[in-house]
C-alpha positions as CSV (number, residue, x, y, z in Angstrom):
1,M,9.9,-87.5,-58.3
2,P,6.1,-87.9,-58.9
3,Q,5.8,-88.8,-55.2
4,T,7.6,-85.6,-54.1
5,R,5.3,-83.5,-56.3
6,A,2.3,-85.2,-54.7
7,V,3.6,-84.4,-51.2
8,Q,4.1,-80.8,-52.2
9,A,0.6,-80.5,-53.6
10,R,-0.9,-81.9,-50.4
11,I,1.1,-79.4,-48.3
12,L,0.0,-76.5,-50.6
13,R,-3.6,-77.6,-50.3
14,V,-3.3,-77.8,-46.5
15,A,-1.7,-74.3,-46.4
16,I,-4.5,-72.9,-48.5
17,L,-7.1,-74.5,-46.3
18,L,-5.4,-73.1,-43.2
19,V,-5.3,-69.6,-44.7
20,F,-9.0,-69.8,-45.7
21,G,-9.8,-71.2,-42.2
22,V,-8.1,-68.3,-40.5
23,I,-9.9,-65.8,-42.8
24,A,-13.2,-67.5,-42.1
25,G,-12.6,-67.6,-38.4
26,N,-11.7,-63.9,-38.3
27,L,-14.8,-63.1,-40.3
28,L,-16.9,-65.1,-37.9
29,V,-15.4,-63.2,-34.9
30,M,-15.8,-59.8,-36.6
31,Q,-19.3,-60.4,-37.9
32,V,-20.8,-62.5,-35.1
33,V,-18.8,-62.6,-31.9
34,K,-17.7,-59.0,-31.9
35,H,-20.3,-57.5,-34.1
36,E,-21.6,-55.0,-31.6
37,Q,-18.1,-53.8,-30.6
38,Y,-17.0,-53.1,-34.2
39,E,-20.3,-51.6,-35.2
40,S,-20.0,-49.1,-32.3
41,Q,-16.4,-48.3,-33.4
42,S,-17.6,-47.8,-36.9
43,L,-20.3,-45.4,-35.8
44,E,-17.8,-43.5,-33.7
45,N,-15.5,-43.1,-36.8
46,R,-18.3,-41.6,-38.8
47,Q,-20.4,-39.9,-36.1
48,L,-19.3,-36.8,-34.1
49,R,-20.8,-36.4,-30.7
50,T,-20.6,-32.7,-29.7
51,R,-21.0,-31.3,-26.2
52,I,-22.6,-27.9,-25.9
53,Q,-21.9,-25.9,-22.8
54,A,-24.9,-24.4,-21.1
55,P,-25.0,-20.6,-20.6
56,R,-24.7,-19.6,-17.0
57,G,-27.8,-18.0,-15.3
58,R,-27.8,-14.2,-15.2
59,I,-27.4,-12.2,-12.0
60,L,-29.7,-9.2,-11.5
61,D,-30.2,-6.5,-8.9
62,R,-33.4,-6.1,-6.8
63,D,-34.9,-3.9,-9.5
64,G,-34.2,-6.2,-12.4
65,R,-31.0,-4.5,-13.7
66,L,-28.4,-6.8,-15.2
67,L,-25.2,-7.2,-13.2
68,A,-23.8,-10.4,-14.9
69,D,-24.8,-12.1,-18.1
70,N,-23.2,-13.9,-21.1
71,V,-21.9,-12.7,-24.4
72,Y,-21.1,-15.0,-27.3
73,I,-17.6,-15.1,-28.8
74,A,-15.9,-17.2,-31.4
75,D,-12.9,-19.4,-30.8
76,I,-10.6,-21.0,-33.4
77,T,-10.0,-24.6,-32.3
78,V,-8.0,-27.5,-33.7
79,P,-8.0,-31.3,-32.9
80,N,-5.7,-32.6,-30.2
81,R,-3.7,-34.6,-32.8
82,C,-2.6,-31.4,-34.6
83,L,0.0,-30.7,-32.0
84,G,1.9,-33.8,-32.9
85,Q,2.1,-33.1,-36.6
86,A,5.3,-31.6,-37.9
87,G,6.5,-30.1,-41.2
88,P,5.9,-26.8,-43.0
89,D,2.7,-28.1,-44.6
90,S,1.0,-29.3,-41.4
91,T,-2.2,-27.7,-40.4
92,L,-0.8,-26.1,-37.3
93,E,2.2,-24.6,-39.1
94,K,-0.1,-23.1,-41.7
95,L,-2.3,-21.6,-39.0
96,L,0.6,-20.1,-37.1
97,T,1.7,-18.4,-40.3
98,W,-1.6,-17.3,-41.7
99,L,-2.9,-16.0,-38.3
100,R,0.5,-14.4,-37.4
101,L,0.5,-16.1,-34.0
102,P,3.6,-16.1,-31.7
103,R,5.0,-19.5,-32.3
104,Y,6.6,-20.7,-29.1
105,E,4.1,-19.0,-26.7
106,T,1.2,-20.6,-28.7
107,L,2.7,-24.0,-28.8
108,D,3.5,-23.9,-25.1
109,R,-0.1,-23.0,-24.3
110,L,-1.5,-25.7,-26.6
111,A,0.7,-28.3,-24.9
112,G,-0.7,-27.3,-21.6
113,E,-4.3,-27.7,-22.9
114,Q,-3.3,-31.1,-24.4
115,S,-1.8,-32.3,-21.1
116,A,-5.1,-31.2,-19.3
117,G,-6.9,-33.8,-21.5
118,R,-8.8,-31.5,-23.9
119,P,-10.0,-33.3,-27.1
120,R,-9.8,-29.9,-28.9
121,L,-7.3,-27.1,-28.4
122,T,-8.2,-23.4,-28.5
123,L,-5.8,-21.9,-30.9
124,V,-7.3,-18.4,-30.7
125,A,-9.8,-17.4,-28.0
126,N,-12.3,-14.6,-28.8
127,A,-11.1,-14.5,-32.4
128,A,-11.3,-11.3,-34.4
129,M,-13.3,-11.1,-37.6
130,P,-10.2,-11.0,-39.9
131,Q,-8.9,-14.2,-38.2
132,I,-12.3,-15.9,-38.7
133,A,-12.3,-14.8,-42.4
134,V,-8.9,-16.6,-42.9
135,I,-10.3,-19.9,-41.6
136,E,-13.5,-19.6,-43.7
137,E,-11.7,-18.7,-46.9
138,R,-9.2,-21.7,-46.6
139,R,-11.5,-24.2,-44.9
140,R,-10.6,-26.9,-47.5
141,E,-7.0,-26.7,-46.6
142,L,-7.7,-26.9,-42.8
143,P,-9.3,-30.3,-42.0
144,G,-10.5,-30.5,-38.4
145,V,-10.2,-26.8,-37.8
146,K,-13.3,-25.1,-36.5
147,V,-14.7,-21.7,-35.6
148,E,-16.8,-22.5,-32.4
149,T,-19.0,-20.1,-30.6
150,R,-19.3,-20.1,-26.8
151,S,-20.7,-17.9,-24.1
152,R,-18.4,-15.8,-22.0
153,R,-19.3,-14.3,-18.7
154,R,-19.7,-10.5,-18.6
155,Y,-19.8,-8.4,-15.5
156,L,-21.4,-5.1,-16.4
157,D,-20.1,-3.1,-13.5
158,G,-16.6,-4.4,-13.3
159,P,-15.2,-4.2,-9.7
160,L,-18.2,-2.5,-8.2
161,F,-19.9,-5.8,-7.3
162,G,-16.7,-7.9,-7.4
163,H,-16.6,-9.2,-3.9
164,V,-20.4,-9.9,-3.8
165,I,-20.8,-11.5,-7.2
166,G,-17.3,-13.1,-7.5
167,Y,-16.0,-14.4,-10.8
168,V,-15.6,-17.6,-12.9
169,G,-12.5,-19.5,-13.7
170,E,-11.5,-22.5,-15.9
171,T,-11.9,-26.0,-14.3
172,L,-8.8,-27.6,-12.7
173,P,-7.8,-31.2,-13.3
174,N,-9.1,-32.3,-9.9
175,E,-12.5,-30.8,-10.7
176,I,-13.0,-32.7,-14.0
177,G,-15.5,-35.5,-13.9
178,K,-15.3,-39.0,-15.4
179,G,-15.4,-39.2,-19.2
180,D,-18.7,-41.1,-19.2
181,D,-20.4,-38.7,-16.8
182,P,-22.6,-36.4,-19.0
183,D,-23.1,-33.9,-16.1
184,G,-19.5,-33.8,-14.9
185,Y,-17.2,-30.9,-15.6
186,K,-15.0,-31.2,-18.7
187,P,-11.7,-29.5,-19.6
188,G,-12.4,-25.9,-20.7
189,D,-15.6,-25.6,-18.6
190,W,-16.0,-22.6,-16.3
191,I,-16.8,-22.7,-12.7
192,G,-17.6,-20.1,-10.0
193,R,-14.5,-19.2,-8.1
194,G,-15.6,-16.5,-5.7
195,G,-18.6,-14.7,-4.2
196,L,-22.0,-15.8,-5.2
197,E,-20.7,-17.3,-8.5
198,A,-19.1,-20.0,-6.3
199,V,-21.8,-20.3,-3.7
200,L,-24.6,-20.6,-6.2
201,E,-22.7,-22.7,-8.7
202,E,-25.2,-25.5,-9.0
203,H,-28.0,-22.9,-9.5
204,L,-26.2,-20.9,-12.1
205,R,-24.4,-23.6,-14.0
206,G,-27.2,-25.2,-16.0
207,Q,-26.9,-28.5,-17.9
208,A,-24.8,-29.2,-21.0
209,G,-26.4,-30.5,-24.2
210,Y,-25.2,-33.1,-26.7
211,T,-25.6,-33.4,-30.5
212,L,-24.7,-36.0,-33.1
213,Q,-23.4,-35.3,-36.6
214,E,-22.1,-37.5,-39.5
215,V,-18.5,-36.8,-40.5
216,N,-15.9,-38.1,-43.0
217,A,-12.5,-39.5,-42.3
218,V,-10.9,-36.1,-41.8
219,G,-13.6,-34.9,-39.4
220,R,-15.6,-32.7,-41.9
221,V,-19.4,-32.8,-41.4
222,V,-21.1,-34.5,-44.3
223,G,-24.5,-35.3,-42.8
224,R,-27.3,-32.9,-43.5
225,R,-29.2,-33.4,-40.3
226,E,-27.9,-32.8,-36.7
227,V,-29.4,-35.1,-34.1
228,E,-30.1,-33.6,-30.7
229,L,-29.2,-36.2,-28.0
230,R,-29.9,-33.9,-25.1
231,P,-31.1,-30.3,-25.1
232,V,-29.1,-27.6,-23.4
233,R,-30.6,-26.4,-20.1
234,P,-29.4,-22.9,-19.3
235,G,-28.5,-22.0,-15.7
236,R,-31.2,-20.3,-13.6
237,D,-31.1,-16.5,-12.9
238,V,-30.4,-15.1,-9.5
239,V,-31.9,-11.9,-8.1
240,L,-29.9,-10.1,-5.5
241,T,-31.2,-7.9,-2.6
242,L,-28.7,-5.3,-3.7
243,S,-29.6,-2.3,-5.8
244,K,-27.3,-1.1,-8.6
245,A,-28.2,2.5,-8.0
246,L,-27.5,2.3,-4.3
247,Q,-24.3,0.4,-4.9
248,D,-23.2,3.1,-7.3
249,S,-24.0,5.7,-4.6
250,L,-22.1,3.8,-1.9
251,G,-19.0,3.4,-4.2
252,A,-19.1,7.1,-5.0
253,A,-19.4,8.0,-1.3
254,M,-16.4,5.8,-0.5
255,G,-14.2,7.2,-3.2
256,D,-10.6,5.9,-3.2
257,N,-10.6,5.2,0.5
258,I,-9.4,1.7,1.5
259,G,-12.1,0.0,3.6
260,C,-15.7,-1.1,3.2
261,A,-19.3,-0.1,3.8
262,V,-22.6,-1.9,3.9
263,A,-26.2,-0.9,4.1
264,L,-29.1,-3.1,5.4
265,S,-32.8,-2.7,4.8
266,L,-34.7,-2.7,8.1
267,P,-36.3,-4.8,9.5
268,S,-35.7,-7.4,6.8
269,G,-31.9,-7.4,6.9
270,E,-31.7,-7.4,3.1
271,V,-28.3,-6.0,2.0
272,L,-29.0,-3.0,-0.2
273,A,-25.4,-2.1,-1.0
274,A,-22.0,-3.5,0.0
275,V,-18.6,-2.2,-1.1
276,S,-15.1,-3.4,-0.3
277,I,-12.2,-1.4,-1.6
278,P,-9.9,-2.1,-3.4
279,C,-11.5,-4.8,-5.5
280,Y,-10.5,-6.8,-8.6
281,D,-12.3,-6.6,-12.0
282,P,-14.0,-10.0,-12.5
283,N,-13.9,-9.5,-16.2
284,M,-10.1,-10.2,-16.1
285,F,-10.9,-13.9,-15.5
286,T,-13.5,-14.5,-18.2
287,S,-11.0,-15.4,-20.9
288,G,-8.2,-16.7,-18.7
289,I,-6.1,-14.2,-16.7
290,S,-2.5,-13.7,-17.7
291,T,0.3,-14.7,-15.4
292,K,1.5,-11.0,-15.2
293,D,-2.0,-9.8,-14.2
294,W,-2.4,-12.5,-11.7
295,Q,0.9,-11.8,-10.0
296,A,0.0,-8.1,-9.9
297,L,-3.2,-8.8,-8.1
298,Q,-1.5,-11.2,-5.7
299,S,1.2,-8.7,-4.8
300,D,-1.1,-5.6,-4.5
301,P,-0.6,-4.2,-1.0
302,G,-4.2,-3.2,-0.9
303,H,-5.2,-6.9,-1.0
304,P,-8.0,-6.7,-3.7
305,F,-9.1,-10.3,-3.1
306,L,-9.9,-9.6,0.5
307,N,-13.6,-9.2,1.1
308,R,-13.3,-6.8,4.0
309,L,-17.0,-7.0,4.7
310,I,-16.8,-10.6,6.1
311,Q,-13.1,-11.6,6.1
312,A,-11.3,-8.6,7.6
313,T,-11.6,-8.1,11.4
314,Y,-11.0,-4.9,13.4
315,P,-11.4,-3.7,16.9
316,P,-14.9,-2.2,17.0
317,G,-13.7,1.0,18.8
318,S,-16.3,3.3,20.3
319,P,-19.4,1.8,18.6
320,Y,-18.8,-1.0,21.1
321,K,-19.7,1.5,23.9
322,I,-23.3,0.7,22.9
323,V,-22.7,-2.9,24.2
324,T,-21.1,-1.6,27.4
325,S,-23.9,0.8,28.1
326,L,-26.7,-1.8,27.5
327,T,-24.9,-4.3,29.7
328,A,-24.7,-1.8,32.6
329,L,-28.3,-0.7,32.1
330,Q,-29.6,-4.3,32.0
331,L,-27.7,-5.2,35.2
332,G,-28.7,-2.0,37.0
333,I,-25.1,-1.0,37.4
334,A,-25.6,2.4,35.7
335,A,-28.6,4.6,34.7
336,P,-28.8,7.2,32.0
337,G,-27.9,9.9,34.6
338,T,-25.1,8.1,36.3
339,A,-21.9,10.2,36.6
340,Y,-18.3,9.3,37.7
341,A,-15.1,11.3,38.2
342,P,-14.7,14.0,35.6
343,C,-12.6,13.3,32.5
344,G,-9.3,15.1,32.6
345,G,-8.0,13.5,29.4
346,A,-6.7,10.2,31.1
347,Y,-7.6,7.6,33.7
348,Q,-4.9,6.2,36.0
349,L,-5.1,2.5,36.9
350,G,-2.1,1.4,39.0
351,N,1.0,2.6,37.4
352,R,-0.6,2.8,33.9
353,S,-2.4,5.8,32.4
354,F,-5.3,5.2,30.0
355,R,-5.8,8.2,27.7
356,C,-9.1,9.6,26.4
357,W,-9.3,10.4,22.7
358,K,-9.8,14.1,23.7
359,R,-6.5,15.0,25.2
360,G,-7.9,18.0,27.1
361,G,-10.7,15.9,28.6
362,H,-14.4,16.2,28.6
363,G,-14.9,17.3,32.2
364,A,-18.0,16.2,34.0
365,L,-20.4,14.1,32.0
366,D,-23.2,11.7,32.9
367,H,-23.9,8.4,31.1
368,T,-25.9,10.1,28.3
369,G,-23.3,12.8,27.7
370,A,-20.5,10.2,27.7
371,L,-22.1,8.2,24.9
372,V,-22.9,11.4,22.9
373,H,-19.3,12.7,23.1
374,S,-17.7,9.2,23.3
375,C,-15.8,9.9,26.5
376,D,-13.3,7.1,27.1
377,V,-12.6,8.0,30.7
378,F,-16.3,7.5,31.7
379,Y,-16.3,4.1,30.0
380,Y,-13.1,3.0,31.7
381,Q,-14.8,3.6,35.1
382,L,-18.0,1.9,33.9
383,G,-16.0,-1.1,32.6
384,L,-14.4,-1.7,35.9
385,R,-17.9,-2.2,37.4
386,L,-18.6,-5.0,34.9
387,S,-17.2,-8.5,34.3
388,I,-15.8,-9.7,31.0
389,D,-18.5,-12.4,30.8
390,Q,-21.3,-9.9,31.3
391,L,-20.0,-7.8,28.4
392,A,-19.6,-10.9,26.2
393,V,-23.2,-12.0,26.8
394,T,-24.6,-8.7,25.5
395,A,-22.1,-8.6,22.6
396,R,-23.2,-12.0,21.4
397,L,-26.9,-11.1,21.7
398,L,-26.2,-8.3,19.3
399,G,-24.6,-10.5,16.7
400,L,-20.8,-10.3,17.6
401,G,-18.6,-13.3,18.1
402,A,-20.2,-15.5,15.5
403,T,-20.7,-15.6,11.7
404,T,-23.7,-13.7,10.5
405,G,-25.0,-16.5,8.3
406,S,-23.9,-14.8,5.0
407,P,-23.6,-17.1,2.1
408,F,-20.0,-16.4,1.4
409,K,-17.1,-18.8,2.1
410,G,-14.4,-17.7,4.5
411,E,-16.5,-15.5,6.8
412,S,-14.7,-14.7,10.0
413,S,-16.5,-15.1,13.4
414,G,-14.3,-12.3,14.9
415,N,-13.6,-12.6,18.6
416,V,-15.6,-11.7,21.7
417,P,-13.3,-12.7,24.6
418,D,-14.7,-14.0,27.9
419,K,-13.0,-15.3,31.1
420,A,-12.5,-18.8,29.7
421,W,-10.8,-17.2,26.6
422,Y,-8.4,-15.1,28.7
423,D,-7.7,-18.1,30.9
424,R,-6.7,-20.2,27.9
425,K,-4.6,-17.4,26.4
426,F,-2.8,-16.1,29.5
427,G,-3.5,-18.7,32.2
428,A,-5.9,-18.5,35.2
429,R,-3.9,-15.8,36.9
430,G,-2.1,-14.4,33.9
431,W,-4.5,-11.4,33.4
432,S,-6.2,-8.8,35.5
433,R,-9.3,-6.7,35.5
434,G,-7.4,-4.1,33.7
435,V,-8.4,-5.8,30.4
436,M,-11.9,-4.4,31.2
437,L,-10.7,-0.8,30.4
438,N,-9.8,-1.8,26.8
439,N,-12.9,-4.0,26.3
440,A,-15.2,-1.3,27.6
441,I,-14.2,1.0,24.8
442,G,-14.0,-1.6,22.1
443,Q,-10.3,-2.2,22.1
444,G,-8.0,-5.0,23.3
445,E,-8.7,-8.5,22.0
446,L,-12.1,-7.7,20.6
447,L,-12.4,-8.3,16.9
448,V,-15.4,-7.8,14.6
449,T,-16.3,-7.8,10.9
450,P,-18.1,-4.8,9.4
451,L,-21.1,-7.1,8.5
452,Q,-21.3,-8.1,12.2
453,M,-21.4,-4.4,13.1
454,A,-24.2,-3.9,10.6
455,V,-26.1,-6.7,12.3
456,L,-25.5,-5.1,15.7
457,T,-26.7,-1.7,14.4
458,G,-29.8,-3.2,12.9
459,R,-30.7,-5.2,16.0
460,V,-30.3,-2.0,18.2
461,A,-32.5,0.0,15.7
462,T,-35.3,-2.6,15.5
463,G,-35.0,-4.5,18.8
464,L,-35.1,-7.8,16.8
465,A,-33.0,-10.7,17.9
466,D,-33.3,-12.6,14.6
467,L,-32.2,-9.8,12.2
468,R,-29.7,-11.3,9.8
469,P,-28.2,-10.1,6.5
470,T,-29.4,-11.6,3.2
471,F,-27.9,-11.1,-0.2
472,V,-30.1,-13.2,-2.5
473,R,-33.9,-12.9,-2.9
474,D,-35.7,-16.2,-2.6
475,P,-38.1,-16.5,-5.6
476,A,-40.6,-18.3,-3.4
477,P,-40.1,-17.2,0.2
478,A,-41.6,-19.2,2.9
479,S,-44.0,-17.6,5.3
480,S,-42.0,-15.5,7.8
481,P,-42.0,-16.8,11.4
482,G,-42.8,-14.5,14.2
483,L,-40.0,-12.0,14.8
484,R,-38.3,-12.6,18.2
485,A,-37.4,-9.5,20.3
486,L,-34.1,-9.0,21.9
487,P,-34.1,-10.0,25.6
488,I,-33.1,-6.4,26.5
489,D,-35.4,-3.9,28.2
490,A,-37.2,-1.8,25.6
491,A,-36.6,1.3,27.7
492,H,-32.8,0.7,27.6
493,L,-32.9,0.3,23.8
494,D,-35.0,3.5,23.5
495,W,-32.4,5.4,25.5
496,V,-29.5,4.1,23.3
497,R,-31.5,5.1,20.1
498,R,-32.2,8.6,21.5
499,T,-28.6,9.1,22.5
500,M,-27.3,7.9,19.1
501,R,-29.6,10.6,17.6
502,Q,-27.9,13.2,19.8
503,V,-24.5,11.9,18.6
504,V,-25.4,13.1,15.1
505,D,-27.3,16.2,16.1
506,A,-24.7,17.6,18.5
507,G,-22.0,15.1,19.3
508,T,-19.1,13.5,17.4
509,G,-21.2,12.5,14.4
510,T,-22.6,15.8,13.1
511,R,-21.0,15.3,9.7
512,A,-23.5,12.5,9.0
513,R,-26.5,14.8,9.1
514,V,-29.0,14.5,6.3
515,Q,-31.4,17.3,5.4
516,S,-35.0,16.6,6.6
517,I,-33.9,13.1,7.9
518,E,-33.1,12.3,11.6
519,V,-30.0,10.1,11.7
520,A,-28.9,8.1,14.8
521,G,-25.3,7.0,14.8
522,K,-22.1,6.4,16.7
523,T,-18.5,7.3,15.7
524,G,-15.4,5.3,16.5
525,T,-11.7,5.3,16.1
526,S,-10.0,1.9,16.6
527,E,-6.3,1.6,17.3
528,N,-4.2,-0.1,14.6
529,P,-0.8,-1.5,15.7
530,H,0.3,-1.5,12.0
531,G,-0.3,2.2,11.2
532,E,-2.9,5.0,11.5
533,D,-6.1,4.4,13.4
534,H,-9.2,3.0,11.6
535,A,-12.3,5.2,11.3
536,W,-15.7,3.7,12.1
537,F,-19.2,5.0,11.8
538,V,-22.4,3.1,12.4
539,C,-25.9,4.5,12.1
540,F,-29.6,4.0,11.2
541,A,-32.2,6.3,9.7
542,P,-34.7,7.6,10.2
543,A,-34.1,7.7,13.9
544,I,-37.8,6.8,14.5
545,L,-39.1,3.8,12.4
546,P,-35.7,3.2,10.8
547,E,-35.5,2.0,7.2
548,V,-31.8,1.4,6.8
549,A,-28.7,0.7,8.9
550,V,-25.3,1.7,7.5
551,V,-21.8,0.8,8.7
552,V,-18.6,2.4,7.3
553,I,-15.0,1.6,8.2
554,L,-12.0,3.4,6.6
555,E,-8.6,1.8,7.2
556,N,-6.0,4.1,8.5
557,G,-8.6,6.9,8.2
558,G,-8.2,8.5,11.6
559,H,-11.2,9.8,13.5
560,G,-14.6,8.2,12.6
561,G,-16.5,11.5,13.0
562,A,-14.2,13.3,10.6
563,V,-14.0,10.8,7.7
564,A,-16.4,7.8,8.1
565,A,-19.5,9.8,9.1
566,P,-19.5,11.9,5.9
567,V,-19.4,8.7,3.8
568,A,-22.6,7.5,5.5
569,G,-24.2,10.9,5.3
570,R,-23.6,11.1,1.5
571,W,-25.0,7.7,1.0
572,L,-28.1,8.3,3.1
573,S,-28.7,11.5,1.2
574,A,-28.7,9.5,-2.1
575,Y,-30.9,6.8,-0.6
576,F,-33.7,9.1,0.6
577,T,-33.5,11.1,-2.6
578,Q,-34.0,7.9,-4.6
579,Q,-36.9,6.8,-2.3
580,E,-38.7,10.1,-3.1
581,S,-38.1,9.7,-6.9
582,P,-37.7,6.0,-7.6
583,E,-36.2,5.1,-11.0
584,V,-38.4,2.8,-13.0
585,V,-36.7,0.0,-14.9
586,A,-38.3,-1.1,-18.1
587,P,-39.3,-4.8,-18.1
């Protein structure tokens, strides 16, 4: 019996020694081997690292007027873990009741935010003061709930600048950076989605800052001093070449017409105003657009997301007769006084009749009169004396058939067909010279954007081959290189300018007249296989030493001289009035 007790005592001593050995070993691992790891975790449990979004840079017009800035709003946020807590006494249930939030809709939205990887969930975005008061009054009962301020993008002119400025949207999962990347996008960040907001994202975005605070076990701040780990660096401002006053005038001149208009400063090519109608209101996206509103925009038959200035393409119609005339003059095929068979309202080629826009015909006209009155029959006859490649060369010199170099994504290059293009499309013998009749008057397979037509108008007005549109002012512009002249005889360009002046003085563009200002322009009506014809008007003013070039296209508008020319005339009147009495903007 004593021997048994002695064995039991030894076993007990060994067991005690083993227990103390395990404890000592664990203490050794925790305090020595893994000291740094556990120290870091301890700090994380009592220190809160907060990321502060940088406010986006502002967008201003050429005169310093604000077009887009940021306003500060308050969101009510909860920790990610709140969504998994159940019971009537849970924090989330209390908030749903006290703030009178729709239960299922709110929970579905929070679940979506949680699945996107957000550490904190936005219970109420842009909270009202009574909602904020509820949180502040019951803060002790709401551990981890915060009222957080953030900047929200604001577009002061709504849809007026929509296609140029664009809008911001919340980051998508594929855009979110790695967790340890301090400069990567995080869930809930905003990113440029369209227009210059997207193109200049890196310029406007800025750099987020980080702070460190001491917190207790439930996440409440207990430390008195906040440590700044990295300061916030706001995004840089952007100054546009556009003028708010001139944009207002162009929008008013366009009215409710579907189409677009653009005005360039000459000879710089700076875009003074650019309107595409219809447009969306970018403010709809700054707090997250609803599914209903998004679907309404997507199904709108007017296509408000389409930037007609650079993305829509149209046959150029009669303004393209400028290209046809310059080609013939350069090649010596026609002179200003050249005349062909009189216009009786149509031209017969084989068994097909090609009509003139004036059904009764223009009678006998020389080259000058044909451009002034836009006689199709004259240009049918002129076109047959040219080749498709000859026309294409001049068109490309004037800026057609290629993108303009605008900063926007999705710009179309249009189409300037040549022999190789027709051979690819119809086969080497699958087309005839009859295509020249349509090409000579700006129809057929020709396609242009309104911004390309503005470049064409500006190059004809100035004689400069390098004129290109710009939308953003460079804060530190480089020294300008020598301006290269168009390789077109100056006398031929002068004739076109004088003839375009006659178009407005006594031809098809008289409704674009401006008091005390000589305007040179060209009307156009391009055929539309899907409905009524489109109305064009291109012009520059003053006719001598021009300051601006303007292009207007109204979809399904009809005759350019009747509906598009008055739009340009109204804007030019506003422009020259403002030049005489410039509005001073306070610094």
